[in-house]
N, C-alpha and C positions, 0 to 999 in steps of 0.2 A: 529256763524253759520259756518263761514269759517273754523274754527278749526275742528268742528264736521264733516263737509263734507270731509275735508282732512283725518281725522282719518277713516271715513267710507270707503273712496276710497282705503286707504291702506289695510283695512281689506278685502275688496272685492278682491283686487289683490292677497293678501296672500291666501285667501280662494280658489280663482280660481287656483292659482299655486298648492295648496295642492290637489285640485280635479284632476287637470291635471296629477300631479305626481301619484295620486292614480290610475287614469285610465291607465297611462303608466305601472304601476306595474301590474295591472290586465291583461293588454294586453300581457306584457312580460311573466307573469306566464302562461297565456293561451298558448302562443307560445311555451314556454318550455314544458308545459304539452303535447302539441300535437306533436311537432317535436322531442324533446329530452327526453320526459318522459320515454319511454321504456328503453332507454339506461341508463338513470340515475337510474331508479328503479333496473335495473340489476346490476349496479355498487354498489348500496346500499346493495343488497342482497349478492353480492360477498364479501363485507366488513364483513359480518356476517355469511354467509354460502358459501360453494363452493363444487364442485365435485372433489373427489380424485379418481384417477385411481388405481384399484387393479390389479397388473400385474399377468398374468397367468404364471405358471411354464412351461418352455419349456420341451418337452418330451426328454427322454433319448434314446441313441442308444446302442443296445446290439448285441452280437453274439447269435447264436442259442443255445449255451451252457450257456447263461445267463451272459457272461462276459461283463462288462460295458465298452463301447468304448468312449462315450461322454456324459457329463452331465453338469448341471448348478449348480454353487455354489454361495451363496450370498457373496458380499463384501460390506464394510461399510465405508463411509466417516463420520468422527466425528468432530463436531465443538462445541464450548463452548460459551454460552451467559452469560457473567459475569454481565450484567446489572440486571438480575433477582435474583442474589444471595444476601441473607441476610448477613449483615456485621458480625454478630455474628457467623453464620454458616461457613462463609469463614475463619474467624480468627481461629476458633476452629479446623477446619479439613484440612487446606491447607497443613500442613506438611505431614499428612497421605496420602492425595491425591497425592502429588508430589512423595512420596516414591513408592506408588503403580504403578503410571504411568511409572516411571523410570525403575522399575523392569520388567514391561511388554514390553515396547518398546525397552529399552536398547540402546538408542541413546544419552541420556544425563543423567547427574547426577540429583539427587533429588533437590540439591541446585540450579542448572541451571533452572529446571522446576519451582521452587518456585519464582525465580527472574522474569521469564517471566510471570507467572500467576498473580503475585502481580501487575506488570506493567499493564497488560491487564485489571485487575479488577479496578485499579485506573482510567484508561482511559475509562471504561465502554464499552469495546468491546462486540459487540453483535453476532459476527460470527467468532470467533477466531478458526483457524484450529489447532486441536490437533497434527496432523501429516500430511505430504503430501503423505503418502502411504495409501493404502487400508488396512482395518482391516478384518481379517477372522472372521468367526462366533464365534469361541471360544474366540477370543480376544474381540469381541463386548460384549459377555456375561460377561467377566471379567470386562470390563470398566464400564458397567452399575451397577455393584455391588460396585464400589469404593465409598469412602466417598464423599459427596456433589453430585456426579453424581447419586447416588442411590435415590436422591430426584426427579429425572425426569427432564423434560424440564422446567416446570413452576417454580421450586425453585432451582434446581441444574444446570440449563442451559445446560443440556445434549441433543445436537441436533444430530440426526443420519439420514443420507441419504443412503439408501441401493440400491445396483445394483447387477445384476446377471452377473457372468462371466462364459463363456463356456470353459470347460476344457476337454482335452483328457488325461486320466490317463496314456496312453502308449506313450505320447509325439509324436515322429516321426512315430511310427508304424501305418501304413495305414493312415497317416495324410492327404494325398491328396485325398484318397478315402472317408474317413469320412467327411473331409472338415472342414471349419471354419465358425463361425457365429459371425459377428461383425456388428456394426451399418451400415457400408458402404461396407462390404465385406462378401458375403455368397457364399460358394462353396461346391463341393462334394455332399454327401448325405444330408448334412445340407440344401443345396439349392434345390435339387430335391424333397425332402419330407418336405419342409419348411411349407407348409399349414397344414400338419398333426402334425408337431412338435410344431408349434407356439402357438396353443390354441387360446382362446379368452379372452381378458381382461375384468374384471368387474369394477364396480365403486360404490362409496358410497358418501352420503352427510355428510359433517362435518360442525359444527357450532363453531363460535368463542366464547370463554368464557374468563373469567378473567385471567389475566396473559398472554394474547396473545396466549393461547393454543387452538388448534383446536380439538374439541371432536366429534367423530362420532355420528350421529343421529340414534338411535336404529330403526331397521326395514328398513333403507334406502339402505342396501347393496344389490348389484347385484353381486353374487359370480362369480369369474372368472372360465372359463372352461379350465383346464390345458391341455397342449399339449399331444398328444398321443406318445407312444414309438414305435420305429421301430426296427425290429429284422433283422440283416444282415445275409448273408450267410457266412461271413468270419470265418475262423479258425485262431484264434489269435496265436496259437502255430506254425502252418505252416507258417503264415505270418512272425513271428519272425525269424524263420530259413531262410526263403527266403530272408528277408532283410539282414541278416548277411552274407549269402552266396553270394548274389549279391554285397554287399558292399566290401567283401574281394577281389573279382575279379576287381571291379572298382578301388579300391585303389592300387592294385598290378600293374595294367597297366595304371593307371591315365586316365581312360576312361572318355568320355564326359558325358554319361548317360547310364542308363540301366533300363529295366523293366522285371518283372516276373509275369506271370499269371498262376494260378492254377484253372482249371475248372472241376467240377464234370461231368463225362461223360454222365450219363443218364438224368440229369436234366438241365445242363447248369448253375448251381450255381457257382458263382465265390467264391472260397474258399480263394484265396490269390490274392492281386493286389499290387505289389511293384513298385514304380517309384522313382528312385534316380538320381539326376542331380548334376554335379560338380559345386561347388560355386567358386567365385573368390579367396577365401583363400585356396582352395584345398580340403575342406570338401565336404560332400555329404548330400543332403537334398531332401525331397519329394516336389520338387518345381514345377513340371509340370506332367500332366498325359500323359506320353509317350506311354502308351498302346493304346491311342486313337489318336495318331498322325500318319498320313499316310506317309510312306516312300517306296522306292523301296525295296521289300522284298528279292530279290536275289533267291538263289536256293531252299528255302522252297516253292517257287511258282511253282516249277516243278510238285508238286502234282496236281495243277490245269490242267497243260498240260496233265498229265497222265489220269486224270479223264475225260477230254474232249475226248481224243482219245479212251478210253475204252467205254465210254457211246455211242459214235458213231460207236462202233464195228469195228474200223479201225485197231486195233492191239490187241495182247495179250502179256503179259509181258515176255513170254518165247521166243518170236521172236527175231531174231538177228538184231542188228543195228551196223553199222560201224562208229565209231567215227573218223576214218581217221587220227589217230595219235593225235587227240585232237585239231585240227585246221582246220576250214572249212570256206571258203569265202561265204558270202551271199551278193550279189550286190557288192558294193565297200568296204565292211567292213569284217574284219576277226573275226570270233568267236573262242575263244581259251578256253581250259580247264585250270584250275589252275595248273594241273600237266599233262604234255604232255606224249604221248606214248600209249594212249588207242586205241585199234583197234576194231575188230568185237567182239561183246559180246551180251548176252541176255539183253533185255530192263531193267529187274529188276536189273541187274548188273550195267548198265549205271546209273540208278537212285541211286543205293547204292554208286557208285563212284562219283556221282554228276557231270556227264559229261555234260558240257554246249553244246558242239558240237553235241553230240548224241541227246539231247532233242530238240535242235533247228532244227536239221535235220528232226526229226520226225514231228514236227509241220509244218515246211515249206513244206515237201513233201505231207502232207495230207490236208493242209488248204491254200496253196498258192493261188489257184484259187478262193477260197471262204473264205477269212479271217473272214468275218462276222459270219460264222458258229462257229469259235473258240471264237470270242468275245461274241457271244450270250451265250455261256456256262458260261462265267464270270458273265453275268447279271443274268443267272438262279441261280447261286450260291450266288446271292445278294451281290456281291463284289462292286457294284456301289452304294450301299445303306448303311446307318448307321446300325450298329449292333443292335441298339435298347436298349442297356444297359441303366439302370436307373441312368445315370450320365449326367449332362450338359457338353457341351464343346466338343462333338465328332465332328471331322472335316471330311470334304468330301473326299472320295477317288478319285483317278484319273484313269479312264479307257478310253484310247483313242480308237476311232472307225475308221474303214476304210473310213468313210465319212469325218473324220476330216482333216483339212489342214495340220496337223503335221504328218499324216500317210505317211509312205514311204515303199519301197520294203524291208526294213530291220526291220520294226517295228514288224512283226510277230515273226521271230526267236528270237529277243531280248526279246520280251514280254514273250515268252515261257520259258525263263530262269530267269524271275523275274526283268527285266529292262523295262523302258518305261511304267510302271504301278506302282501306289502307293496305298497300302492298309495298314491298321493299324495292329499292332501285335495282336489285339483282333480279327480281321478278320482271321488272320492266325491260331490263336488258335481254332476258331470256325470250320475252315476247317478240321483240323486234328482231332478235337473232333468228327466230323461227321463220320470219318473213324472208330474211336474207338467205335462209337455208331451205328454201322451197317448201316451207310449211312444217319442217321437222323441228320440234322443240328439243334442244339438247340439255342434258343435265350439266350444270357448271361444275368444274373440278379444278383443283389446284396442284395436285400431285400426280405425276405421270408414272412414277416407278419408285420402288424401294430396292436398294442395292446393298450388298454385303461384300466388302473388300473388292468393290468395283464390279461385281457380278450381279446382274439383275435377278432378283428373287421373286419379284412381283411387279406386274405391269397393269396399269389402269387404262381401260379402253373407253372410248366415247360411248355414251348411253343416250339413246333416244327416249324421251319421256312420252310424247304424244305428238300427233300431227294436227296442227291447228286449222288446216284448211287444204282443199285440193288446189290443183295448179291454176284453175280459173280464179279462185278466190285470191290466191297469192299474187297473181298477175294484176288484179284490180287494186289490191292494197299497195303494191309497188308503184303503181301509177300515182296513187295518192301521196305516198311518202316522197316520191321524186318531185311532185309539184310543190311540196313544202319548200324545197330548196331552190327550185327554178323560178317560182313566182309567188311564194307564200311567205310565211312569217320568218323563214330562215334564208330568204333571198340575200345573196351577197356573201354567204359563208363559203361557197364552193371554190375550190382551187382550180387554176387553169390547167392543171396537169392530171387530175383525176376527178371522178364524179362522186357525188354524195347523195344519199337519200336518208330521210329521217323525219323527226317531229319535235317541235318545241313544246314546252309545257310551262305554264305559270299558274301557281296555285296559292291562294291565301291560306295561311297556316292558323290552325286552332288546335293546339295540343300542348301537353306538359305545362299548363299554366299560361299559355299564350292564347289570346282571343283574336278574332278577326279584326277587331278595332285597333289592335296593336300595330298593324301594318307590317307584319312579317310575311315574307313570300318565299316560295320555293320555286326557283327557276331551273328548268332542266332542258336538256337536248339529248336525244338518243337517236342513233342512226347507224348506217353501215356504209362501207366503202371498199372498193369502187362500186357504184350503184348497179352496174350491169353484171358484174361477176364478183359478188361480195366475198371478201376475205375476212374482214373484221367488223365486229359490232362494238360501238363505243357509247357508253351511257355516262352522262355528266349531270349530277344533281347538286344544287347549291342552295343553302338556306341563308337569306339575307338578314341583316340587322333590322330593327324596327324603323320603318319609314325611310328605307334606303332610296337613293336617287335612281338606282338601276335595279330592276328586279325581273324583267322579262327574260324568259329562257333564251331567246335569241340574242339578248344583250350580254348576259353573264355566263351562260353555259355553252352556247355555240362557239365562242372564241376558244374555249378550252378544247372542245372537240376538234376544232380545226388544227390547233397546234399539235395535238396528239396524232391526228391523222397525217399531218405533214411528216412527222417523224417516222411513222410506219411506212409511208410512201417512200421516203428517202432511203430507208433500209432495204426496200424491195424493188428499187429501180432496176429494170431489166429482168427481174424474176417473174413479173406478172406480164404475160403477153396480152395481145388483143388490144382493146380500146384504150388501155392505159398508156401504152407506148405510142400508139398512133396519135393520141391527144397531145402528148408531149412533143412529138416530132412536128406537129402542125402548129405548135404555139410559136408565134413570132417574137415573144418576149424572152426566149431562151438564149443563154449565152453559150457560144461554142467555145470549146477548150480542148485540150490536152496536147502536150508537145510530142513531136515525133523525134526519135533519137536513132541515129545510124552512124556508122563509122564515116561514111561519105555523105555528109549532110546535103551538099549541093546536088549530088546525083539523085538523092532521095527526093529533094524538093522539086527537081525537074520532073521526076516520075510522077509526083503528086499532081503537078500542073497538067500533065498529059492525061492522067487517070480521072481527074476531076477539074475540068476547066472552070476557072473562076473569073469574075470581072476583075479588072485591074485593081480596083480599090479593095478587093477582098483577098488578094493573093498573100497578104501578110497574116491572114487569120490562121490560127492553129487548127490542125486536124488530128484525129486519132488514126494512126497508121499501123497495120499489121503487116509483117514481112515474112517472107520465106527465104532464108539465107539473106542475100542482098537484093532480092527481088521484091518489089511492092506487090502484096497480095490483095490488099483492099485499103481504101481511103474513105473514111466516113466522118462527118461531123460528130463530135461527142457532145451530147447535150448536158449542159450544166444548169441546174434549176435555180432560178432567182431566189435569194433569201435563204438558200440551203448551202451549208458549207461543203465544198467538194473535197475529195481525197487528193491531196497535193503531193503525196509521197512519191519520190522518183522524178519529179519535175525539175527542170532548170529554174533558176531564180527568176529570170526575166518573165518566163511564162507564168509562174505562180503569182508574181507581183501584179502582172497584167490582169489576171483573173480577179484577184482580191480587190485591186483598186477599181475595177469595173463595178464591183459590188459596193464600193464606197467604204471599204475597210481600211484601217490604219495598220500598216505592216511594219513590224520590227524583225530584223534579221540577225541571227547568231551563227557564226561559222562561215565556211566556204563550201562550194560544191552544189550538190542537188539537195532537194528537200528531204530530210530524214524524219522529221517529226513536226507536228503543228499543235499549237496550244488550244485550238478549238477543234473538237472531234468532227470527223466527216458526218454529214447528215444533220448537224445541229442548225437550228434556225438562227440566222444572223441579222443584224441591223446595221444600217449605215452609221459610220463613225466608230464602230466597234474595233477594239485593238486585237491584233493577232500576232503571235510570235512564231517565226519559222526557224527551226533548227536545221542547219545544213550539215551535210556530212563532211 
């Protein structure tokens, strides 16, 4: 009995322990089910299914002419999973694979690749990097067709991770304006219109299958909504010329930075926006948007002084003002002209000669007792507000007021000449554009439309901000700006083929750690062309190095203006009627050109002689002929502008060589027949001795 009781006791203990253990398991399972169940079930699902993000394509940036300025291209990281490769497949194809990879990447020999791949295969590497560089799409397509890799991820171990890279086909051209798009850095139009460009990502469910391969579940895709395209107002051809023109001056005088703005008069569209800053190695790059950085404008601000006086009916530009030799005391300070000796003269002449003394005297005489009246005009012209251009980063201007603690009895005369006030070059461009636009100040903008799959979904219209003066005020200001070019500080800038109005500006700089004694200047020229029927306003602002040999606006900024204006003119020859064409036709320095072609050349030439009798010595000159069947309809000289490359396509070789050699160019010819292509684009400014290659058909 004792043994039986002992055995029974042990059985009870064991049974009780088992029951307790079972209860504990049940309780633990319940706790897991309640507290950790959702998380564990999700983990289980993730082990077999997951959501993959389908990236939306970022929209492109174009010009109005359809030129691509920014786009996204795919790049690929490629890795190899050697653990999934069959030994027979690997042994049979390893030599071919290494040879193909070596020829594509060209960084190692086939033998070196084989040595590395064999080692990685023996070690069972699962994520072996094929190369540390990114592969382009065509390279990715080639790789996936190579032996072993063509078996895919499950058998060939070909693992690909794709990413998009944002590229600007024109590199530095308008780089700061277009902007950049990176994970941690978005700027320019890429930032302003990011919501439109970025689109909306999609997603899909993928399920794990044999071989550790994730397969999409059919019907689970939520397609991505690709980003929209934006259409900019930029003219890439003018942008290119402006960049090179500005670069040439900056390099010549080792300037600190420069900006060039081209605005369409009637609309406010920004056709060109160049910003170049000097780098530590002496090169130049689009590193900062100087067009939106406020500085003391100098003499270009005298336009504001004239506008204020004329709007208040205090003067007319034919009245006489005495510059008193170009040096006048205001309070305890002396206002001096850059060139002394100016005396009594009409106000328009004082503006043309950029007399600081005369303009300060006018402002002080008329607004001394009520300086707020003058300052209020600045506020009416919106100089205290951002321009509203569709770019992030525009800085606040500085307009001091009579109520400010920094105001003194000399603030008004110095402000009248562009000191003690800070505005951006973009504000200056807007002001002069309003004069070109009959007094209407237009809001500057860079994007004309947003498109989706080629269809316009939003259009941006021109916006008038304010009217700066009536027709009589504008007419008097135009007289002054015209005089600057015909007999003032910008005399000599004008082209023989079109007219220009504008204003030079030269200001000593004292900002950002620079004092007036450092000898840093800001030279500028802002104007519009053609003067009688303005189409474009161009503003050029350049900051010099300390103690530069050239710093006047007429010396460093005006030449850039002229080169850009020449490009605009060459692109619009024949499109602008009126005084522009008549000026060109009357110019004796023009070169006549273009050949006539007809099946019966002798008959055609005799018809030309009858239609347009020429002196004997001129009969060999070429004319532009339009024909109706074989009948001569019209014969007129075709004007070719000096120093501007003509369009030679379709010409005979003799005619093309004659024109080019007349311009002093060195001609190289390839092929036979008529001109099919030329190495220098039509409309480009050319110089004597320059080489050009003609490709004949």
